[in-house]
N, C-alpha and C positions, 0 to 999 in steps of 0.2 A: 712670243714670234710664234705668231698662227699662222693657220695649216695651209691659207691661203702667201704666206712669205716668197716671195721668188727672190734671188742674191745667182748669181752665178756659182759653179766647182769644179772643184778637179780631179778625174780620179786618175790615178797616174802606171805608165803603162804597163808595172808588175798584179796592182790589180786587176786596168782592165781584161788584164789580157792571162787572166789563171783560167784553168778550164775546172778548177774547183769551187768557183763562188757561180752563186747564177747571178743572174744581170740587176734583179733586182738588191741582192747583197754587194751590187760592187755598188749602184750607182748609189745605193745610202751610205759609203764609205764613202765619199763622197760629201755625200750633204753631213757626217760628224767630224768630217775634216775641219769641215768650209766653220759650220759649228761649238769645235774646238779652234780655233785662230785668238780666242782674245784668252781665252784661257784655258790653261796645258787640260781640262777635262769640260765633258759635258754633259751637261744633267738627263741620263738616260729616262723616258719616257714613254715604255713601248702605247700606254695609249695615244699620244704627240703622234708619233712617226705609223700608226696605225690610219691616226683621222685622215693626217697629210699624205698618203700614201692609198688611201679608200683599201686597207684588208684588217686581218685579225689581227688582233697580240700576239696570239700564237703563232704569226707569220712574220714579223717580226722580231718574235723571242730566236724562232727559227732562220731568220735572218744574220742577228746578231752572234748565232752562235757558230754561223759559216765563218761569220769574221775572224771573232775566238778562237773558233779553230784554227786557222790560216797565221791566226799567227799577227791580223796588222788590227784589230785593238782587243782589250784587257778592262774587265767589267765587276769594278766596285765601291761600294758599301761609305758612305761618309763618317762621320765619326759615331754621330746617331744611329745608324745601322736601316734606319729608314731612307735616306736617297740615295737610287743606286748612282754612280757616278758613269764616264767613257769618257778612257783612257785609248789614244792612240798608239800603238805603240811603234817605235823605227821597224822603216820596213829595211830586211832583208835582200843583198842583195842577189838572187839569182840570176842568171844565164840562160835566158829568153829567149829560144830558136826564135819564136814566130815579132819579134819584133821587126818593126817597117822601118822601113831606110826611102826615105826622101828625095827625089834625085835632085841633084843642084842640077838647074837652068841657067844659064849667061848669056 
């Protein structure tokens, strides 16, 4: 996938409402979730995401660390030990006091 590819992403409420994640980490989560839709994992390339978001690899690594710290993703290596693979963790159900309520209009 090229850095100019476009596709829809969804960011669950427990992610976008988290006060522990930067806005960029939240956006990255949505993209990772989209890229994991066909396989149970996404090959993780800091260079790909760095180019896509016009930031450094170090910045991408920090965002991934935020997502790992929030237990939203897990980074593992393939059997050869050379390619990082990114897996989505099952979301934790936490009560969120900031839930948006949408009024029903009849």
